[in-house]
VOGU-3710 file (C-alpha; in Angstrom, 3 decimals, decimal comma):
1> mkqlfaafsl> -0,007/-0,215/-0,086  2,828/2,278/0,894  4,561/1,706/-2,540  1,342/2,574/-4,305  0,990/5,667/-2,641  4,571/6,597/-3,268  3,988/5,767/-6,828  0,856/7,901/-7,358  2,607/10,625/-5,429  5,466/10,550/-7,880
11> mflvisatvl> 3,496/10,459/-10,868  1,562/13,361/-9,596  4,604/15,487/-9,042  5,810/14,659/-12,685  2,472/15,701/-14,132  2,193/18,840/-12,045  5,720/19,876/-13,285  4,898/19,076/-16,872  2,005/21,099/-16,773  3,667/24,304/-14,895
21> asqmdvrfak> 6,506/23,831/-17,634  4,135/23,938/-20,676  2,094/26,878/-19,110  5,694/28,696/-18,883  6,441/27,910/-22,531  2,850/29,127/-23,611  3,399/32,340/-21,691  6,911/32,803/-23,190  5,600/32,099/-26,705  2,885/34,755/-26,607
31> fdtnadgeis> 5,481/37,291/-25,776  8,135/36,188/-28,290  6,206/37,227/-31,198  8,980/36,140/-33,769  9,772/32,652/-32,284  13,379/33,121/-31,941  13,702/31,916/-28,452  13,915/35,198/-26,741  11,947/38,350/-26,043  13,394/41,418/-27,423
41> lteatkhdnl> 12,868/44,873/-26,063  10,860/45,737/-29,138  8,379/42,615/-28,570  8,277/43,879/-24,707  7,077/47,303/-25,697  3,665/45,808/-26,724  3,090/44,633/-23,137  3,309/47,508/-20,434  3,852/45,185/-17,363  6,701/43,202/-19,205
51> lkqfadlden> 8,104/46,504/-20,244  8,238/47,972/-16,748  9,933/44,754/-15,514  12,390/44,200/-18,474  15,439/45,978/-17,197  15,378/43,976/-13,822  14,616/40,690/-15,663  17,320/41,278/-18,209  20,031/39,874/-15,840  22,913/40,044/-18,341
61> gdqvlseqef> 22,007/43,175/-19,702  21,742/42,059/-23,412  18,502/43,670/-24,238  16,480/40,343/-24,711  14,867/38,006/-22,223  15,802/34,444/-22,231  13,254/31,723/-20,989  15,197/31,458/-17,985  15,093/35,251/-17,404  11,491/35,529/-18,265
71> ekfkp> 10,754/32,788/-15,507  10,897/35,922/-12,843  8,204/37,962/-14,890  5,403/38,453/-12,525  2,132/39,643/-14,722
//
């Protein structure tokens, strides 16, 4: 019984992580309008909330947001 519970718990965690990751991909794709894998300052100007946070999110100062940098975006 304990093994069955552990297996279901593990399966739930894997499914939850997959759903969260795919939601992040969908959010990122919404802002990455040219689908080049990064969000440019030009793309961000179309979204006020993202534009306000852009400088703080752009950790390396390259004027684009990677998916990793975008993860910290708070809509």
